[in-house]
mmCIF file of the N, C-alpha and C atoms, coordinates in Angstrom:
data_MODEL
# 
_entry.id   MODEL 
# 
loop_
_atom_site.group_PDB 
_atom_site.id 
_atom_site.type_symbol 
_atom_site.label_atom_id 
_atom_site.label_alt_id 
_atom_site.label_comp_id 
_atom_site.label_asym_id 
_atom_site.label_entity_id 
_atom_site.label_seq_id 
_atom_site.pdbx_PDB_ins_code 
_atom_site.Cartn_x 
_atom_site.Cartn_y 
_atom_site.Cartn_z 
_atom_site.occupancy 
_atom_site.B_iso_or_equiv 
_atom_site.pdbx_formal_charge 
_atom_site.auth_seq_id 
_atom_site.auth_comp_id 
_atom_site.auth_asym_id 
_atom_site.auth_atom_id 
_atom_site.pdbx_PDB_model_num 
ATOM 1   N N  . MET A 1 1  ? 8.634  79.651  68.125  1.00 0.00 ? 1  MET A N  1 
ATOM 2   C CA . MET A 1 1  ? 9.108  79.914  69.449  1.00 0.00 ? 1  MET A CA 1 
ATOM 3   C C  . MET A 1 1  ? 9.948  81.190  69.424  1.00 0.00 ? 1  MET A C  1 
ATOM 4   N N  . LYS A 1 2  ? 9.645  82.098  70.318  1.00 0.00 ? 2  LYS A N  1 
ATOM 5   C CA . LYS A 1 2  ? 10.349 83.372  70.393  1.00 0.00 ? 2  LYS A CA 1 
ATOM 6   C C  . LYS A 1 2  ? 11.657 83.190  71.167  1.00 0.00 ? 2  LYS A C  1 
ATOM 7   N N  . GLN A 1 3  ? 12.742 83.690  70.569  1.00 0.00 ? 3  GLN A N  1 
ATOM 8   C CA . GLN A 1 3  ? 14.035 83.606  71.229  1.00 0.00 ? 3  GLN A CA 1 
ATOM 9   C C  . GLN A 1 3  ? 14.248 84.854  72.089  1.00 0.00 ? 3  GLN A C  1 
ATOM 10  N N  . GLU A 1 4  ? 14.726 84.653  73.287  1.00 0.00 ? 4  GLU A N  1 
ATOM 11  C CA . GLU A 1 4  ? 14.966 85.774  74.187  1.00 0.00 ? 4  GLU A CA 1 
ATOM 12  C C  . GLU A 1 4  ? 16.446 86.133  74.178  1.00 0.00 ? 4  GLU A C  1 
ATOM 13  N N  . ASP A 1 5  ? 16.707 87.429  74.275  1.00 0.00 ? 5  ASP A N  1 
ATOM 14  C CA . ASP A 1 5  ? 18.071 87.919  74.380  1.00 0.00 ? 5  ASP A CA 1 
ATOM 15  C C  . ASP A 1 5  ? 18.581 87.611  75.785  1.00 0.00 ? 5  ASP A C  1 
ATOM 16  N N  . LYS A 1 6  ? 19.608 86.820  75.874  1.00 0.00 ? 6  LYS A N  1 
ATOM 17  C CA . LYS A 1 6  ? 20.142 86.397  77.175  1.00 0.00 ? 6  LYS A CA 1 
ATOM 18  C C  . LYS A 1 6  ? 21.143 87.402  77.753  1.00 0.00 ? 6  LYS A C  1 
ATOM 19  N N  . GLN A 1 7  ? 21.498 88.431  76.979  1.00 0.00 ? 7  GLN A N  1 
ATOM 20  C CA . GLN A 1 7  ? 22.454 89.430  77.454  1.00 0.00 ? 7  GLN A CA 1 
ATOM 21  C C  . GLN A 1 7  ? 21.796 90.347  78.477  1.00 0.00 ? 7  GLN A C  1 
ATOM 22  N N  . PRO A 1 8  ? 22.473 90.619  79.596  1.00 0.00 ? 8  PRO A N  1 
ATOM 23  C CA . PRO A 1 8  ? 21.909 91.535  80.584  1.00 0.00 ? 8  PRO A CA 1 
ATOM 24  C C  . PRO A 1 8  ? 21.929 92.971  80.075  1.00 0.00 ? 8  PRO A C  1 
ATOM 25  N N  . ASP A 1 9  ? 21.030 93.759  80.581  1.00 0.00 ? 9  ASP A N  1 
ATOM 26  C CA . ASP A 1 9  ? 20.983 95.174  80.251  1.00 0.00 ? 9  ASP A CA 1 
ATOM 27  C C  . ASP A 1 9  ? 22.257 95.824  80.786  1.00 0.00 ? 9  ASP A C  1 
ATOM 28  N N  . PRO A 1 10 ? 23.026 96.533  79.936  1.00 0.00 ? 10 PRO A N  1 
ATOM 29  C CA . PRO A 1 10 ? 24.279 97.144  80.405  1.00 0.00 ? 10 PRO A CA 1 
ATOM 30  C C  . PRO A 1 10 ? 24.090 98.081  81.590  1.00 0.00 ? 10 PRO A C  1 
ATOM 31  N N  . ASP A 1 11 ? 22.928 98.696  81.711  1.00 0.00 ? 11 ASP A N  1 
ATOM 32  C CA . ASP A 1 11 ? 22.670 99.594  82.837  1.00 0.00 ? 11 ASP A CA 1 
ATOM 33  C C  . ASP A 1 11 ? 22.490 98.834  84.145  1.00 0.00 ? 11 ASP A C  1 
ATOM 34  N N  . GLU A 1 12 ? 22.266 97.531  84.058  1.00 0.00 ? 12 GLU A N  1 
ATOM 35  C CA . GLU A 1 12 ? 22.066 96.725  85.256  1.00 0.00 ? 12 GLU A CA 1 
ATOM 36  C C  . GLU A 1 12 ? 23.334 95.981  85.676  1.00 0.00 ? 12 GLU A C  1 
ATOM 37  N N  . ILE A 1 13 ? 24.381 96.070  84.868  1.00 0.00 ? 13 ILE A N  1 
ATOM 38  C CA . ILE A 1 13 ? 25.631 95.388  85.180  1.00 0.00 ? 13 ILE A CA 1 
ATOM 39  C C  . ILE A 1 13 ? 26.460 96.281  86.098  1.00 0.00 ? 13 ILE A C  1 
ATOM 40  N N  . THR A 1 14 ? 26.860 95.742  87.219  1.00 0.00 ? 14 THR A N  1 
ATOM 41  C CA . THR A 1 14 ? 27.733 96.460  88.141  1.00 0.00 ? 14 THR A CA 1 
ATOM 42  C C  . THR A 1 14 ? 28.987 95.635  88.333  1.00 0.00 ? 14 THR A C  1 
ATOM 43  N N  . GLU A 1 15 ? 30.128 96.264  88.160  1.00 0.00 ? 15 GLU A N  1 
ATOM 44  C CA . GLU A 1 15 ? 31.400 95.581  88.369  1.00 0.00 ? 15 GLU A CA 1 
ATOM 45  C C  . GLU A 1 15 ? 32.149 96.271  89.489  1.00 0.00 ? 15 GLU A C  1 
ATOM 46  N N  . ASN A 1 16 ? 32.989 95.507  90.168  1.00 0.00 ? 16 ASN A N  1 
ATOM 47  C CA . ASN A 1 16 ? 33.793 96.035  91.268  1.00 0.00 ? 16 ASN A CA 1 
ATOM 48  C C  . ASN A 1 16 ? 35.212 96.288  90.781  1.00 0.00 ? 16 ASN A C  1 
ATOM 49  N N  . TYR A 1 17 ? 35.767 97.417  91.194  1.00 0.00 ? 17 TYR A N  1 
ATOM 50  C CA . TYR A 1 17 ? 37.124 97.806  90.816  1.00 0.00 ? 17 TYR A CA 1 
ATOM 51  C C  . TYR A 1 17 ? 37.897 98.195  92.063  1.00 0.00 ? 17 TYR A C  1 
ATOM 52  N N  . SER A 1 18 ? 39.202 97.995  92.013  1.00 0.00 ? 18 SER A N  1 
ATOM 53  C CA . SER A 1 18 ? 40.082 98.405  93.112  1.00 0.00 ? 18 SER A CA 1 
ATOM 54  C C  . SER A 1 18 ? 41.387 98.918  92.529  1.00 0.00 ? 18 SER A C  1 
ATOM 55  N N  . PHE A 1 19 ? 41.884 99.995  93.120  1.00 0.00 ? 19 PHE A N  1 
ATOM 56  C CA . PHE A 1 19 ? 43.196 100.520 92.780  1.00 0.00 ? 19 PHE A CA 1 
ATOM 57  C C  . PHE A 1 19 ? 44.031 100.497 94.038  1.00 0.00 ? 19 PHE A C  1 
ATOM 58  N N  . GLY A 1 20 ? 45.310 100.230 93.901  1.00 0.00 ? 20 GLY A N  1 
ATOM 59  C CA . GLY A 1 20 ? 46.205 100.236 95.042  1.00 0.00 ? 20 GLY A CA 1 
ATOM 60  C C  . GLY A 1 20 ? 47.533 100.874 94.688  1.00 0.00 ? 20 GLY A C  1 
ATOM 61  N N  . TYR A 1 21 ? 48.167 101.450 95.694  1.00 0.00 ? 21 TYR A N  1 
ATOM 62  C CA . TYR A 1 21 ? 49.455 102.111 95.488  1.00 0.00 ? 21 TYR A CA 1 
ATOM 63  C C  . TYR A 1 21 ? 50.288 101.976 96.754  1.00 0.00 ? 21 TYR A C  1 
ATOM 64  N N  . GLN A 1 22 ? 51.564 101.668 96.587  1.00 0.00 ? 22 GLN A N  1 
ATOM 65  C CA . GLN A 1 22 ? 52.475 101.658 97.721  1.00 0.00 ? 22 GLN A CA 1 
ATOM 66  C C  . GLN A 1 22 ? 53.734 102.407 97.302  1.00 0.00 ? 22 GLN A C  1 
ATOM 67  N N  . SER A 1 23 ? 54.050 103.462 98.036  1.00 0.00 ? 23 SER A N  1 
ATOM 68  C CA . SER A 1 23 ? 55.219 104.279 97.708  1.00 0.00 ? 23 SER A CA 1 
ATOM 69  C C  . SER A 1 23 ? 56.489 103.652 98.258  1.00 0.00 ? 23 SER A C  1 
ATOM 70  N N  . SER A 1 24 ? 57.618 104.180 97.840  1.00 0.00 ? 24 SER A N  1 
ATOM 71  C CA . SER A 1 24 ? 58.907 103.698 98.332  1.00 0.00 ? 24 SER A CA 1 
ATOM 72  C C  . SER A 1 24 ? 59.106 104.021 99.808  1.00 0.00 ? 24 SER A C  1 
ATOM 73  N N  . THR A 1 25 ? 58.319 104.979 100.328 1.00 0.00 ? 25 THR A N  1 
ATOM 74  C CA . THR A 1 25 ? 58.411 105.338 101.751 1.00 0.00 ? 25 THR A CA 1 
ATOM 75  C C  . THR A 1 25 ? 57.436 104.540 102.609 1.00 0.00 ? 25 THR A C  1 
ATOM 76  N N  . GLY A 1 26 ? 56.651 103.664 101.979 1.00 0.00 ? 26 GLY A N  1 
ATOM 77  C CA . GLY A 1 26 ? 55.737 102.817 102.742 1.00 0.00 ? 26 GLY A CA 1 
ATOM 78  C C  . GLY A 1 26 ? 54.294 103.282 102.763 1.00 0.00 ? 26 GLY A C  1 
ATOM 79  N N  . LEU A 1 27 ? 54.010 104.431 102.143 1.00 0.00 ? 27 LEU A N  1 
ATOM 80  C CA . LEU A 1 27 ? 52.626 104.901 102.071 1.00 0.00 ? 27 LEU A CA 1 
ATOM 81  C C  . LEU A 1 27 ? 51.807 103.924 101.230 1.00 0.00 ? 27 LEU A C  1 
ATOM 82  N N  . THR A 1 28 ? 50.685 103.499 101.752 1.00 0.00 ? 28 THR A N  1 
ATOM 83  C CA . THR A 1 28 ? 49.801 102.592 101.029 1.00 0.00 ? 28 THR A CA 1 
ATOM 84  C C  . THR A 1 28 ? 48.427 103.219 100.930 1.00 0.00 ? 28 THR A C  1 
ATOM 85  N N  . ALA A 1 29 ? 47.839 103.162 99.759  1.00 0.00 ? 29 ALA A N  1 
ATOM 86  C CA . ALA A 1 29 ? 46.499 103.711 99.553  1.00 0.00 ? 29 ALA A CA 1 
ATOM 87  C C  . ALA A 1 29 ? 45.719 102.758 98.654  1.00 0.00 ? 29 ALA A C  1 
ATOM 88  N N  . TYR A 1 30 ? 44.445 102.608 98.963  1.00 0.00 ? 30 TYR A N  1 
ATOM 89  C CA . TYR A 1 30 ? 43.556 101.764 98.174  1.00 0.00 ? 30 TYR A CA 1 
ATOM 90  C C  . TYR A 1 30 ? 42.241 102.485 97.936  1.00 0.00 ? 30 TYR A C  1 
ATOM 91  N N  . LYS A 1 31 ? 41.629 102.185 96.822  1.00 0.00 ? 31 LYS A N  1 
ATOM 92  C CA . LYS A 1 31 ? 40.286 102.699 96.529  1.00 0.00 ? 31 LYS A CA 1 
ATOM 93  C C  . LYS A 1 31 ? 39.518 101.568 95.868  1.00 0.00 ? 31 LYS A C  1 
ATOM 94  N N  . SER A 1 32 ? 38.361 101.260 96.402  1.00 0.00 ? 32 SER A N  1 
ATOM 95  C CA . SER A 1 32 ? 37.475 100.253 95.825  1.00 0.00 ? 32 SER A CA 1 
ATOM 96  C C  . SER A 1 32 ? 36.128 100.895 95.575  1.00 0.00 ? 32 SER A C  1 
ATOM 97  N N  . PHE A 1 33 ? 35.477 100.493 94.491  1.00 0.00 ? 33 PHE A N  1 
ATOM 98  C CA . PHE A 1 33 ? 34.178 101.069 94.152  1.00 0.00 ? 33 PHE A CA 1 
ATOM 99  C C  . PHE A 1 33 ? 33.452 100.168 93.158  1.00 0.00 ? 33 PHE A C  1 
ATOM 100 N N  . GLU A 1 34 ? 32.175 100.432 92.994  1.00 0.00 ? 34 GLU A N  1 
ATOM 101 C CA . GLU A 1 34 ? 31.359 99.752  91.986  1.00 0.00 ? 34 GLU A CA 1 
ATOM 102 C C  . GLU A 1 34 ? 31.100 100.733 90.856  1.00 0.00 ? 34 GLU A C  1 
ATOM 103 N N  . SER A 1 35 ? 30.973 100.207 89.654  1.00 0.00 ? 35 SER A N  1 
ATOM 104 C CA . SER A 1 35 ? 30.734 101.081 88.517  1.00 0.00 ? 35 SER A CA 1 
ATOM 105 C C  . SER A 1 35 ? 29.872 100.389 87.475  1.00 0.00 ? 35 SER A C  1 
ATOM 106 N N  . HIS A 1 36 ? 29.144 101.222 86.738  1.00 0.00 ? 36 HIS A N  1 
ATOM 107 C CA . HIS A 1 36 ? 28.333 100.748 85.611  1.00 0.00 ? 36 HIS A CA 1 
ATOM 108 C C  . HIS A 1 36 ? 28.990 101.101 84.275  1.00 0.00 ? 36 HIS A C  1 
ATOM 109 N N  . THR A 1 37 ? 29.925 102.077 84.284  1.00 0.00 ? 37 THR A N  1 
ATOM 110 C CA . THR A 1 37 ? 30.463 102.581 83.018  1.00 0.00 ? 37 THR A CA 1 
ATOM 111 C C  . THR A 1 37 ? 31.978 102.731 83.061  1.00 0.00 ? 37 THR A C  1 
ATOM 112 N N  . ILE A 1 38 ? 32.570 102.703 81.892  1.00 0.00 ? 38 ILE A N  1 
ATOM 113 C CA . ILE A 1 38 ? 34.011 102.951 81.770  1.00 0.00 ? 38 ILE A CA 1 
ATOM 114 C C  . ILE A 1 38 ? 34.309 104.388 82.190  1.00 0.00 ? 38 ILE A C  1 
ATOM 115 N N  . GLN A 1 39 ? 33.414 105.305 81.849  1.00 0.00 ? 39 GLN A N  1 
ATOM 116 C CA . GLN A 1 39 ? 33.606 106.710 82.208  1.00 0.00 ? 39 GLN A CA 1 
ATOM 117 C C  . GLN A 1 39 ? 33.739 106.867 83.718  1.00 0.00 ? 39 GLN A C  1 
ATOM 118 N N  . SER A 1 40 ? 32.949 106.153 84.462  1.00 0.00 ? 40 SER A N  1 
ATOM 119 C CA . SER A 1 40 ? 33.013 106.201 85.923  1.00 0.00 ? 40 SER A CA 1 
ATOM 120 C C  . SER A 1 40 ? 34.333 105.627 86.435  1.00 0.00 ? 40 SER A C  1 
ATOM 121 N N  . VAL A 1 41 ? 34.816 104.561 85.809  1.00 0.00 ? 41 VAL A N  1 
ATOM 122 C CA . VAL A 1 41 ? 36.099 103.975 86.199  1.00 0.00 ? 41 VAL A CA 1 
ATOM 123 C C  . VAL A 1 41 ? 37.218 104.992 85.975  1.00 0.00 ? 41 VAL A C  1 
ATOM 124 N N  . LEU A 1 42 ? 37.209 105.657 84.833  1.00 0.00 ? 42 LEU A N  1 
ATOM 125 C CA . LEU A 1 42 ? 38.230 106.669 84.552  1.00 0.00 ? 42 LEU A CA 1 
ATOM 126 C C  . LEU A 1 42 ? 38.171 107.822 85.551  1.00 0.00 ? 42 LEU A C  1 
ATOM 127 N N  . SER A 1 43 ? 36.982 108.281 85.857  1.00 0.00 ? 43 SER A N  1 
ATOM 128 C CA . SER A 1 43 ? 36.833 109.386 86.811  1.00 0.00 ? 43 SER A CA 1 
ATOM 129 C C  . SER A 1 43 ? 37.339 108.991 88.195  1.00 0.00 ? 43 SER A C  1 
ATOM 130 N N  . ASN A 1 44 ? 37.028 107.789 88.627  1.00 0.00 ? 44 ASN A N  1 
ATOM 131 C CA . ASN A 1 44 ? 37.511 107.306 89.922  1.00 0.00 ? 44 ASN A CA 1 
ATOM 132 C C  . ASN A 1 44 ? 39.030 107.147 89.926  1.00 0.00 ? 44 ASN A C  1 
ATOM 133 N N  . PHE A 1 45 ? 39.605 106.687 88.820  1.00 0.00 ? 45 PHE A N  1 
ATOM 134 C CA . PHE A 1 45 ? 41.052 106.540 88.740  1.00 0.00 ? 45 PHE A CA 1 
ATOM 135 C C  . PHE A 1 45 ? 41.741 107.905 88.773  1.00 0.00 ? 45 PHE A C  1 
ATOM 136 N N  . LEU A 1 46 ? 41.173 108.880 88.063  1.00 0.00 ? 46 LEU A N  1 
ATOM 137 C CA . LEU A 1 46 ? 41.723 110.238 88.087  1.00 0.00 ? 46 LEU A CA 1 
ATOM 138 C C  . LEU A 1 46 ? 41.691 110.808 89.503  1.00 0.00 ? 46 LEU A C  1 
ATOM 139 N N  . THR A 1 47 ? 40.583 110.645 90.201  1.00 0.00 ? 47 THR A N  1 
ATOM 140 C CA . THR A 1 47 ? 40.472 111.109 91.585  1.00 0.00 ? 47 THR A CA 1 
ATOM 141 C C  . THR A 1 47 ? 41.500 110.409 92.468  1.00 0.00 ? 47 THR A C  1 
ATOM 142 N N  . PHE A 1 48 ? 41.668 109.110 92.275  1.00 0.00 ? 48 PHE A N  1 
ATOM 143 C CA . PHE A 1 48 ? 42.648 108.338 93.038  1.00 0.00 ? 48 PHE A CA 1 
ATOM 144 C C  . PHE A 1 48 ? 44.057 108.903 92.837  1.00 0.00 ? 48 PHE A C  1 
ATOM 145 N N  . LEU A 1 49 ? 44.446 109.137 91.596  1.00 0.00 ? 49 LEU A N  1 
ATOM 146 C CA . LEU A 1 49 ? 45.772 109.673 91.310  1.00 0.00 ? 49 LEU A CA 1 
ATOM 147 C C  . LEU A 1 49 ? 45.973 111.058 91.931  1.00 0.00 ? 49 LEU A C  1 
ATOM 148 N N  . GLN A 1 50 ? 44.973 111.910 91.793  1.00 0.00 ? 50 GLN A N  1 
ATOM 149 C CA . GLN A 1 50 ? 45.089 113.265 92.330  1.00 0.00 ? 50 GLN A CA 1 
ATOM 150 C C  . GLN A 1 50 ? 45.134 113.258 93.856  1.00 0.00 ? 50 GLN A C  1 
ATOM 151 N N  . THR A 1 51 ? 44.411 112.360 94.480  1.00 0.00 ? 51 THR A N  1 
ATOM 152 C CA . THR A 1 51 ? 44.430 112.229 95.944  1.00 0.00 ? 51 THR A CA 1 
ATOM 153 C C  . THR A 1 51 ? 45.812 111.798 96.437  1.00 0.00 ? 51 THR A C  1 
ATOM 154 N N  . LEU A 1 52 ? 46.505 110.999 95.639  1.00 0.00 ? 52 LEU A N  1 
ATOM 155 C CA . LEU A 1 52 ? 47.849 110.551 96.005  1.00 0.00 ? 52 LEU A CA 1 
ATOM 156 C C  . LEU A 1 52 ? 48.905 111.639 95.809  1.00 0.00 ? 52 LEU A C  1 
ATOM 157 N N  . GLY A 1 53 ? 48.506 112.759 95.226  1.00 0.00 ? 53 GLY A N  1 
ATOM 158 C CA . GLY A 1 53 ? 49.455 113.849 95.028  1.00 0.00 ? 53 GLY A CA 1 
ATOM 159 C C  . GLY A 1 53 ? 49.888 114.056 93.590  1.00 0.00 ? 53 GLY A C  1 
ATOM 160 N N  . PHE A 1 54 ? 49.348 113.257 92.700  1.00 0.00 ? 54 PHE A N  1 
ATOM 161 C CA . PHE A 1 54 ? 49.664 113.438 91.286  1.00 0.00 ? 54 PHE A CA 1 
ATOM 162 C C  . PHE A 1 54 ? 48.746 114.519 90.700  1.00 0.00 ? 54 PHE A C  1 
ATOM 163 N N  . SER A 1 55 ? 48.858 115.721 91.245  1.00 0.00 ? 55 SER A N  1 
ATOM 164 C CA . SER A 1 55 ? 47.952 116.814 90.876  1.00 0.00 ? 55 SER A CA 1 
ATOM 165 C C  . SER A 1 55 ? 48.171 117.295 89.442  1.00 0.00 ? 55 SER A C  1 
ATOM 166 N N  . TYR A 1 56 ? 49.304 116.963 88.862  1.00 0.00 ? 56 TYR A N  1 
ATOM 167 C CA . TYR A 1 56 ? 49.588 117.362 87.483  1.00 0.00 ? 56 TYR A CA 1 
ATOM 168 C C  . TYR A 1 56 ? 48.816 116.522 86.462  1.00 0.00 ? 56 TYR A C  1 
ATOM 169 N N  . VAL A 1 57 ? 48.199 115.428 86.908  1.00 0.00 ? 57 VAL A N  1 
ATOM 170 C CA . VAL A 1 57 ? 47.378 114.617 86.005  1.00 0.00 ? 57 VAL A CA 1 
ATOM 171 C C  . VAL A 1 57 ? 46.026 115.303 85.899  1.00 0.00 ? 57 VAL A C  1 
ATOM 172 N N  . GLY A 1 58 ? 45.759 115.895 84.737  1.00 0.00 ? 58 GLY A N  1 
ATOM 173 C CA . GLY A 1 58 ? 44.525 116.656 84.550  1.00 0.00 ? 58 GLY A CA 1 
ATOM 174 C C  . GLY A 1 58 ? 43.423 115.877 83.874  1.00 0.00 ? 58 GLY A C  1 
ATOM 175 N N  . LYS A 1 59 ? 43.805 114.894 83.077  1.00 0.00 ? 59 LYS A N  1 
ATOM 176 C CA . LYS A 1 59 ? 42.793 114.067 82.417  1.00 0.00 ? 59 LYS A CA 1 
ATOM 177 C C  . LYS A 1 59 ? 43.401 112.735 82.036  1.00 0.00 ? 59 LYS A C  1 
ATOM 178 N N  . ILE A 1 60 ? 42.524 111.790 81.808  1.00 0.00 ? 60 ILE A N  1 
ATOM 179 C CA . ILE A 1 60 ? 42.934 110.455 81.371  1.00 0.00 ? 60 ILE A CA 1 
ATOM 180 C C  . ILE A 1 60 ? 42.127 110.122 80.126  1.00 0.00 ? 60 ILE A C  1 
ATOM 181 N N  . THR A 1 61 ? 42.800 109.572 79.128  1.00 0.00 ? 61 THR A N  1 
ATOM 182 C CA . THR A 1 61 ? 42.131 109.147 77.906  1.00 0.00 ? 61 THR A CA 1 
ATOM 183 C C  . THR A 1 61 ? 42.367 107.662 77.715  1.00 0.00 ? 61 THR A C  1 
ATOM 184 N N  . LEU A 1 62 ? 41.304 106.949 77.407  1.00 0.00 ? 62 LEU A N  1 
ATOM 185 C CA . LEU A 1 62 ? 41.361 105.513 77.159  1.00 0.00 ? 62 LEU A CA 1 
ATOM 186 C C  . LEU A 1 62 ? 40.887 105.279 75.734  1.00 0.00 ? 62 LEU A C  1 
ATOM 187 N N  . GLU A 1 63 ? 41.605 104.434 75.006  1.00 0.00 ? 63 GLU A N  1 
ATOM 188 C CA . GLU A 1 63 ? 41.240 104.126 73.627  1.00 0.00 ? 63 GLU A CA 1 
ATOM 189 C C  . GLU A 1 63 ? 41.017 102.628 73.498  1.00 0.00 ? 63 GLU A C  1 
ATOM 190 N N  . SER A 1 64 ? 39.975 102.243 72.759  1.00 0.00 ? 64 SER A N  1 
ATOM 191 C CA . SER A 1 64 ? 39.707 100.820 72.540  1.00 0.00 ? 64 SER A CA 1 
ATOM 192 C C  . SER A 1 64 ? 40.833 100.201 71.715  1.00 0.00 ? 64 SER A C  1 
ATOM 193 N N  . LYS A 1 65 ? 40.976 98.886  71.819  1.00 0.00 ? 65 LYS A N  1 
ATOM 194 C CA . LYS A 1 65 ? 42.048 98.189  71.112  1.00 0.00 ? 65 LYS A CA 1 
ATOM 195 C C  . LYS A 1 65 ? 42.002 98.443  69.602  1.00 0.00 ? 65 LYS A C  1 
ATOM 196 N N  . ASP A 1 66 ? 40.794 98.486  69.052  1.00 0.00 ? 66 ASP A N  1 
ATOM 197 C CA . ASP A 1 66 ? 40.686 98.680  67.604  1.00 0.00 ? 66 ASP A CA 1 
ATOM 198 C C  . ASP A 1 66 ? 40.708 100.159 67.205  1.00 0.00 ? 66 ASP A C  1 
ATOM 199 N N  . GLY A 1 67 ? 40.802 101.047 68.186  1.00 0.00 ? 67 GLY A N  1 
ATOM 200 C CA . GLY A 1 67 ? 40.913 102.476 67.909  1.00 0.00 ? 67 GLY A CA 1 
ATOM 201 C C  . GLY A 1 67 ? 39.632 103.173 67.500  1.00 0.00 ? 67 GLY A C  1 
ATOM 202 N N  . THR A 1 68 ? 38.506 102.485 67.634  1.00 0.00 ? 68 THR A N  1 
ATOM 203 C CA . THR A 1 68 ? 37.253 103.090 67.192  1.00 0.00 ? 68 THR A CA 1 
ATOM 204 C C  . THR A 1 68 ? 36.531 103.895 68.280  1.00 0.00 ? 68 THR A C  1 
ATOM 205 N N  . LYS A 1 69 ? 36.936 103.720 69.544  1.00 0.00 ? 69 LYS A N  1 
ATOM 206 C CA . LYS A 1 69 ? 36.277 104.416 70.642  1.00 0.00 ? 69 LYS A CA 1 
ATOM 207 C C  . LYS A 1 69 ? 37.310 105.028 71.570  1.00 0.00 ? 69 LYS A C  1 
ATOM 208 N N  . THR A 1 70 ? 36.980 106.192 72.117  1.00 0.00 ? 70 THR A N  1 
ATOM 209 C CA . THR A 1 70 ? 37.821 106.789 73.145  1.00 0.00 ? 70 THR A CA 1 
ATOM 210 C C  . THR A 1 70 ? 36.936 107.324 74.254  1.00 0.00 ? 70 THR A C  1 
ATOM 211 N N  . TRP A 1 71 ? 37.491 107.321 75.458  1.00 0.00 ? 71 TRP A N  1 
ATOM 212 C CA . TRP A 1 71 ? 36.820 107.866 76.630  1.00 0.00 ? 71 TRP A CA 1 
ATOM 213 C C  . TRP A 1 71 ? 37.811 108.810 77.292  1.00 0.00 ? 71 TRP A C  1 
ATOM 214 N N  . THR A 1 72 ? 37.360 109.961 77.738  1.00 0.00 ? 72 THR A N  1 
ATOM 215 C CA . THR A 1 72 ? 38.223 110.944 78.375  1.00 0.00 ? 72 THR A CA 1 
ATOM 216 C C  . THR A 1 72 ? 37.519 111.502 79.606  1.00 0.00 ? 72 THR A C  1 
ATOM 217 N N  . THR A 1 73 ? 38.319 111.736 80.660  1.00 0.00 ? 73 THR A N  1 
ATOM 218 C CA . THR A 1 73 ? 37.736 112.340 81.865  1.00 0.00 ? 73 THR A CA 1 
ATOM 219 C C  . THR A 1 73 ? 37.570 113.821 81.640  1.00 0.00 ? 73 THR A C  1 
# 
C-alpha cells in the first residue's frame, strides 16, 4: 500500500495576518493581508511601519530560533 504525504504544498498554504497600532494621541491604524511566505509578511510589516511614519526603518531581519535561517526585507 502506497503511503501519501498528508502535508499540504507550502505554495498552497495561505495564512492571514494583521498588524495594529494605536498612538498616545489616539491615532489607530490596522493592516490585514494574506500571505504565502515569511518574506511577504516582513515586506508588509515594513510597509506598515513606514506608512505610520517610521521612515527611518529601512529593513527588517528575522532569524529562526535555532539561528540557521534568516530573512531580510
